[in-house]
C-alpha atoms as one frame of an Amber mdcrd trajectory, in Angstrom:
protein
  11.860 -39.184  -9.691   8.444 -39.158  -8.024  10.105 -40.373  -4.803  12.557
 -37.438  -4.889   9.727 -34.949  -5.401   7.879 -36.407  -2.414  10.998 -36.105
  -0.206  11.608 -32.498  -1.344   7.983 -31.635  -0.668   8.096 -33.205   2.796
  11.321 -31.359   3.681   9.821 -28.038   2.538   6.702 -28.657   4.640   8.819
 -29.428   7.726  10.934 -26.304   7.182   7.868 -24.059   6.764   6.239 -25.562
   9.852   9.382 -24.986  11.931   9.532 -21.360  10.755   5.924 -20.744  11.766
   6.381 -22.538  15.093   9.372 -20.322  15.921   7.215 -17.204  15.617   4.794
 -15.892  18.240   1.412 -14.624  17.082   0.384 -11.130  18.121  -2.906  -9.419
  17.375  -3.069  -5.667  16.880  -4.878  -3.929  19.738  -7.129  -1.372  17.981
  -7.740   0.602  21.173  -4.020   1.387  21.503  -3.091   1.531  17.815  -3.265
   4.435  15.377  -3.286   4.127  11.589  -3.223   7.722  10.440  -2.509   9.859
   7.406  -1.718  13.445   6.479  -2.610  15.178   3.210  -1.854  18.671   1.972
  -4.948  20.903   1.680  -4.992  23.872  -0.711  -1.183  23.631  -0.735  -0.998
  25.691   2.482  -2.080  23.340   5.257  -2.008  19.720   6.378  -5.181  17.783
   7.173  -4.822  14.681   9.319  -7.086  11.676   9.651  -7.146   8.100  10.813
  -8.999   4.835  10.395 -11.070   3.700  13.355 -11.888   0.100  12.359  -9.110
  -2.350  11.490  -7.671  -5.742  12.405  -4.233  -7.202  12.017  -1.821  -9.864
  13.133   1.935 -10.154  13.448   3.919 -13.378  13.392   6.974 -12.265  15.342
  10.187 -14.286  15.369  12.289 -12.623  18.042  15.375 -14.692  17.170  15.254
 -13.666  13.501  12.936 -10.740  12.838  13.381 -11.180   9.075  11.283 -14.361
   9.420   8.347 -12.387  10.827   5.181 -11.488   8.911   2.394  -8.895   9.048
  -1.200  -8.857   7.834  -3.586  -5.883   8.192  -7.175  -5.194   7.095  -8.650
  -1.661   7.292 -12.311  -0.753   6.749 -12.371   2.318   4.508 -15.766   3.499
   5.791 -14.139   4.069   9.183 -12.088   7.032   7.914 -12.221   9.920  10.367
 -10.873  13.441   9.883 -13.244  14.949  12.489 -15.345  16.594   9.792 -18.490
  14.784   8.591 -18.677  16.487   5.197 -15.046  15.716   4.436 -15.356  12.136
   5.719 -18.427  11.523   3.551 -16.459  12.837   0.569 -13.556  10.507   1.377
 -15.972   7.539   1.522 -17.537   8.536  -1.819 -16.398   7.511  -5.335 -14.279
  10.710  -5.371 -11.774   8.952  -3.107 -11.970   5.574  -1.333 -15.361   4.556
  -2.793 -16.041   2.592   0.390 -19.211   0.951  -0.963 -17.274  -0.625  -3.850
 -13.920  -1.077  -2.091 -14.722  -1.646   1.594 -11.217  -2.720   2.627  -7.602
  -1.684   2.412  -5.264  -4.623   3.006  -1.561  -5.107   3.544   0.192  -8.465
   3.394   3.933  -8.667   3.962   6.175 -10.686   1.660   9.557 -10.165   3.347
  11.295  -8.246   6.116  14.839  -6.924   5.810  17.182  -5.343   8.336  18.508
  -1.949   7.286  20.885  -0.313   9.751  19.309  -0.111  13.202  15.758  -0.613
  11.926  13.804  -2.844   9.556  11.823  -2.597   6.336   8.723  -4.663   5.712
   7.958  -5.144   2.018   4.505  -6.274   1.025   1.403  -5.734  -1.069  -0.856
  -2.794  -0.295  -4.284  -3.191  -1.905  -6.519  -0.132  -2.021  -9.267   1.031
  -4.373  -8.944  -2.231  -6.322  -5.229  -1.733  -7.024  -2.419  -3.856  -5.547
   1.133  -2.513  -5.399   4.235  -3.414  -3.455   5.350  -0.902  -0.850   8.295
  -0.813   1.543   7.342   0.065   5.094  10.240   1.084   7.371   9.524   0.304
  11.005  11.084   0.403  14.436  10.334  -2.010  17.267   9.780   0.075  20.374
   9.912  -2.786  22.843   8.182  -5.753  24.390   6.732  -5.832  27.920   4.448
  -7.753  30.259   1.446  -5.541  31.046  -0.214  -5.320  34.519  -2.778  -7.967
  33.469  -0.195 -10.570  32.479  -0.329 -10.044  28.707   2.806  -9.753  26.584
   2.682  -6.642  24.416   4.949  -5.199  21.773   5.077  -1.758  20.199   6.090
  -0.663  16.714   6.053   2.588  14.809   6.338   3.419  11.132   6.075   6.296
   8.715   6.027   6.282   4.924   4.816   8.315   1.968   2.748   7.123  -0.969
   1.362   8.819  -4.071  -2.402   8.291  -3.943  -2.599   8.313  -7.761  -0.702
   4.992  -7.822  -3.863   3.415  -6.351  -6.303   5.179  -8.672  -7.262   7.946
  -6.213  -7.185  10.666  -8.851  -9.758  13.238  -7.734  -8.616  16.815  -7.268
  -9.148  20.282  -8.646  -6.525  22.774  -9.707  -6.358  26.136  -7.984  -5.818
  29.445  -9.782  -2.137  29.350  -8.818  -1.725  25.860 -10.304  -1.733  24.053
  -6.972  -4.118  21.270  -6.001  -7.011  21.256  -3.562  -5.724  17.902  -2.265
  -2.043  17.003  -2.524  -0.999  13.738  -4.166   1.629  12.729  -1.612   0.098
  11.131   1.459   2.089  10.582   4.619   1.051   7.480   6.540   1.936   7.212
  10.215   1.418   3.987  12.134   1.741   3.338  15.853   0.997  -0.259  16.768
   0.461  -1.996  20.077  -0.012  -5.738  19.688  -0.887  -8.456  22.199   0.601
 -11.953  22.197  -1.985 -14.691  21.755
């Protein structure tokens, strides 16, 4: 019995190693990548922002994209809506509480093909709460840049309810609306470089 377990373990290790070896590693280029968001303000306007400091990697299996993987780390203190007062409020305990929760992370668990595009399911951890999200994405292409690097582009858009991650702060207006809407649209444009 112990011999069988050893053989099964060895076969699993070989299979996992071959899967990883089939994938190319790309690192997200922060200079040419945007991780942004849009929130409703006073129920009559949209305010946009982005994160300026983040890292991430993609294990990309071109032969079978469903065997690829994504990992991203965002520094919450880098939030930027081009308004210092608002950004300080977003960093405060009212919202991200950047001192207590300095990072937002995403780690994929699986990738599925749906029609002409793909969906990356994984765990989004923010404000001390981890929840699974499904991130639809489109691969925009892969090229060799003028400096000899291989680059790939992806784009994605999804909506989340900020309350699911404990971001509860808001005030109710006289008409019953909220100062800050609960639904947040996240838009992602990634350029990644093969390592």
